[in-house]
C-alpha positions in Angstrom: 102.1 -1.7 82.7 101.5 1.9 83.7 98.9 2.3 81.0 97.2 -1.0 81.8 96.9 -0.1 85.5 95.4 3.3 84.7 93.0 1.8 82.2 91.8 -0.8 84.8 91.5 1.9 87.4 89.2 4.1 85.3 87.2 1.1 84.1 86.7 -0.2 87.6 85.6 3.3 88.8 83.1 3.5 85.9 81.8 0.1 86.8 81.4 0.9 90.5 79.5 4.1 89.6 77.3 2.2 87.2 76.4 -0.3 89.9 75.5 2.4 92.3 72.9 3.7 89.8 71.8 0.4 88.2 71.7 -1.8 91.3 71.6 0.4 94.4 72.6 -1.7 97.5 69.7 -2.1 99.9 67.0 -0.3 97.8 63.4 -1.6 98.0 60.2 -0.4 96.6 58.9 2.4 98.8 57.6 5.9 98.9 58.8 8.8 96.9 60.4 10.3 100.0 62.3 7.1 100.6 63.7 7.1 97.1 64.8 10.7 97.4 66.5 9.9 100.7 68.1 6.8 99.1 69.3 8.9 96.2 70.9 11.4 98.5 72.8 8.6 100.2 73.9 7.2 96.9 75.1 10.7 95.7 77.4 10.7 98.8 78.7 7.3 97.6 79.4 8.7 94.2 81.4 11.5 95.6 83.4 9.1 97.8 84.3 7.0 94.8 85.2 10.1 92.9 87.6 11.3 95.6 89.2 7.9 96.1 89.9 7.4 92.4 91.3 10.9 92.0 93.7 10.3 94.9 94.8 7.0 93.5 95.3 8.4 90.1 97.4 11.2 91.4 99.6 8.9 93.4 100.1 6.5 90.4 100.9 9.3 87.9 103.3 11.0 90.4 105.2 7.7 90.9 105.5 6.8 87.2 106.1 9.9 85.0 109.4 10.8 86.7 110.6 7.3 85.5 109.6 8.3 81.9 111.5 11.6 82.3 114.6 9.7 83.5 114.3 7.4 80.5 114.2 10.5 78.3 117.4 11.8 79.9 119.1 8.5 79.2 117.9 8.5 75.6 119.3 12.0 75.1 122.7 10.9 76.4 122.7 7.9 74.1 121.8 10.2 71.1 124.5 12.6 72.0 127.1 9.9 72.4 126.1 8.2 69.2 126.5 11.5 67.3 129.9 12.1 68.9 131.2 8.6 68.0 129.8 8.8 64.4 130.9 12.3 63.6 133.8 13.0 65.9 131.8 15.8 67.5 133.3 17.2 70.7 130.7 16.6 73.4 130.5 17.8 77.0 128.7 16.5 80.1 128.5 13.3 82.1 125.7 11.4 83.6 123.8 13.5 86.1 124.3 12.6 89.8 122.2 13.4 92.8 118.8 14.0 91.1 117.2 16.7 89.0 118.0 20.4 88.9 115.4 22.9 89.9 114.3 23.7 86.4 114.0 20.0 85.5 111.7 19.4 88.5 109.5 22.4 87.7 109.1 21.3 84.1 108.2 17.7 85.1 105.7 19.0 87.6 103.8 20.7 84.8 103.6 17.4 82.8 102.5 15.5 85.9 99.8 18.1 86.8 98.5 18.1 83.2 98.3 14.3 83.2 96.4 14.2 86.5 94.0 16.9 85.3 93.2 15.0 82.1 92.5 11.8 84.1 90.4 13.8 86.7 88.3 15.0 83.8 87.4 11.4 83.0 86.5 10.6 86.6 84.4 13.8 86.9 82.6 13.1 83.6 81.5 9.6 84.8 80.7 10.7 88.3 78.7 13.7 87.1 76.7 11.5 84.8 75.9 9.1 87.7 75.0 12.0 90.0 72.7 13.6 87.4 71.0 10.3 86.7 70.4 9.7 90.5 68.9 13.2 90.8 66.5 12.8 87.9 65.5 9.4 89.2 64.7 10.9 92.6 62.8 13.8 91.1 60.6 11.5 89.1 60.1 9.1 91.9 61.4 6.2 89.8 62.5 2.9 91.4 65.2 0.6 90.0 62.4 -1.5 88.4 61.0 1.7 86.8 64.4 2.4 85.4 64.6 -1.1 83.9 61.3 -0.6 82.3 62.4 2.7 80.8 65.4 1.0 79.3 63.3 -1.8 77.9 60.5 0.3 76.4 62.5 3.5 75.7 59.2 5.5 75.8 56.9 6.9 78.4 53.9 9.1 78.3 53.4 12.7 79.6 56.2 14.6 81.2 58.3 11.5 81.8 58.8 10.9 78.1 61.8 13.1 77.7 63.2 12.1 81.1 62.7 8.5 80.2 64.7 8.8 76.9 67.5 10.7 78.8 67.6 8.1 81.5 67.7 5.3 78.9 70.6 6.9 77.1 72.5 7.6 80.3 72.0 4.1 81.6 73.4 2.7 78.4 76.4 5.0 78.6 77.1 4.1 82.2 76.6 0.4 81.6 78.8 0.5 78.6 81.6 2.2 80.6 82.0 5.2 78.3 83.2 8.7 79.1 82.0 11.9 77.6 85.0 14.3 77.5 84.6 18.0 76.4 87.3 18.9 73.9 89.1 22.3 73.6 86.3 23.5 71.2 83.6 22.7 73.7 82.4 19.7 71.8 81.6 16.3 73.5 83.7 13.3 72.6 82.9 9.7 73.6 85.7 7.4 74.8 85.9 4.0 76.3 87.3 4.4 79.8 90.2 2.1 79.2 91.0 3.7 75.8 91.0 7.2 77.2 93.4 6.2 80.0 95.8 4.6 77.5 95.5 7.7 75.3 96.4 10.1 78.1 99.1 7.9 79.4 100.8 7.4 76.1 100.7 11.1 75.2 101.9 12.4 78.6 104.6 9.8 79.0 106.0 10.8 75.6 105.9 14.4 76.7 108.0 13.5 79.8 110.4 11.5 77.8 110.9 14.3 75.2 111.4 16.8 78.1 114.1 14.7 79.7 115.8 14.1 76.4 115.9 17.8 75.5 117.3 18.8 78.9 120.1 16.3 78.4 120.8 17.7 74.9 121.2 21.2 76.5 123.6 19.8 79.0 125.6 18.2 76.3 125.8 21.5 74.3 123.4 20.3 71.5 121.0 23.1 70.6 119.5 22.0 67.3 117.0 19.1 67.0 115.4 17.6 64.0 111.8 16.3 64.0 111.7 12.6 63.0 108.9 10.0 62.8 106.6 8.3 60.4 104.9 10.0 57.4 101.1 10.0 58.1 98.0 11.9 57.1 98.2 14.0 60.2 99.3 17.7 60.1 102.4 16.8 62.1 104.0 15.3 59.0 104.6 18.8 57.7 107.2 19.2 60.4 109.2 16.1 59.5 113.0 16.7 59.1 112.6 20.4 60.1 115.2 21.8 62.5 114.5 23.9 65.6 116.6 25.5 68.3 116.0 24.4 71.9 117.4 27.6 73.3 115.5 29.8 70.7 118.7 31.8 70.1 119.9 30.3 66.8 120.2 32.8 64.0 118.8 30.5 61.3 116.4 28.1 62.9 113.2 28.9 64.8 112.7 28.2 68.5 111.5 24.7 69.4 108.9 26.5 71.6 107.2 27.7 68.4 106.5 24.1 67.4 103.4 22.3 68.6 104.5 20.2 71.6 105.6 16.6 70.8 103.6 14.4 70.7 101.5 16.7 68.6 98.3 14.6 68.9 97.3 11.3 70.5 99.3 8.4 69.3 101.7 10.7 67.5 104.9 9.0 66.2 107.0 12.2 66.0 110.1 12.7 68.1 113.4 14.5 67.8 117.1 13.8 67.4 120.2 16.0 67.5 121.1 18.0 64.4 124.6 19.4 63.6 124.9 21.5 60.5 128.5 20.7 59.7 127.7 17.0 59.6 124.5 17.2 57.7 124.3 16.2 54.0 122.9 18.3 51.2 119.5 16.5 51.2 119.2 17.0 55.0 120.1 20.7 54.7 117.6 21.2 51.9 114.6 20.3 54.0 115.9 21.5 57.4 114.7 25.1 57.1 111.1 25.7 58.3 110.0 27.1 54.9 111.6 24.3 52.9 109.4 22.1 50.7 109.0 18.7 52.2 106.7 17.3 49.4 109.3 14.5 48.7 108.5 13.0 52.1 104.9 12.3 51.2 
């Protein structure tokens, strides 16, 4: 439901911004100065839409990710109890009462902030595209009818030729409700607005769940975790069944902080479960070390 609401919110914002550009309310054929004034007015509307959507996204994320974090805590407790029952492992800790500790809240705030930042990038990308299109339209003195003609013909003469092609491409992107997101390498990536919202929500929700689960493991005295999940063609498969120390102080296994954060990529299936050496079988121990060969998994 959370993912659906976010997807609808971004799609709705994209649609409203597109309508501002494609069908400006109250615009009529007129002088170039009038069109410039109208464009300035519409730019203000774009900024208002941007601000409103950002505020709504922040409120929605802040209200939902803590629930995912709590679900992770509950999952960690279940994993710990299952392990204790199955192996006779002495386990300490009870259900938390009275809310989060300070360190839990700080860690969760980072996840919430990252989620909001990712979604704000999507809003900014769409709003910036609408703003740039309005500015170019005003500079070239083009009315809505002119824009429709550009889209229909895709070609103009003289100095407007390049602008016409750019306007045509931008209009198609706006009308198709796509987002251009710049990745970590500085390269543009095209996303459907709803798909991007679902992608961010899935990834960040999983992060909050894993964070809550690991905090519960630490409270139960479980320091080692094993990476589990499906075998896939993604690089994360190389970490399957490897064991890491949550505290980073284990003499044999590397710190979990050295591992790419789970989920390691969008739609990643990887997660963790407790690992206790004295209860692990020979096959599990054989692949647990970080330098062990995991070719048998593939």
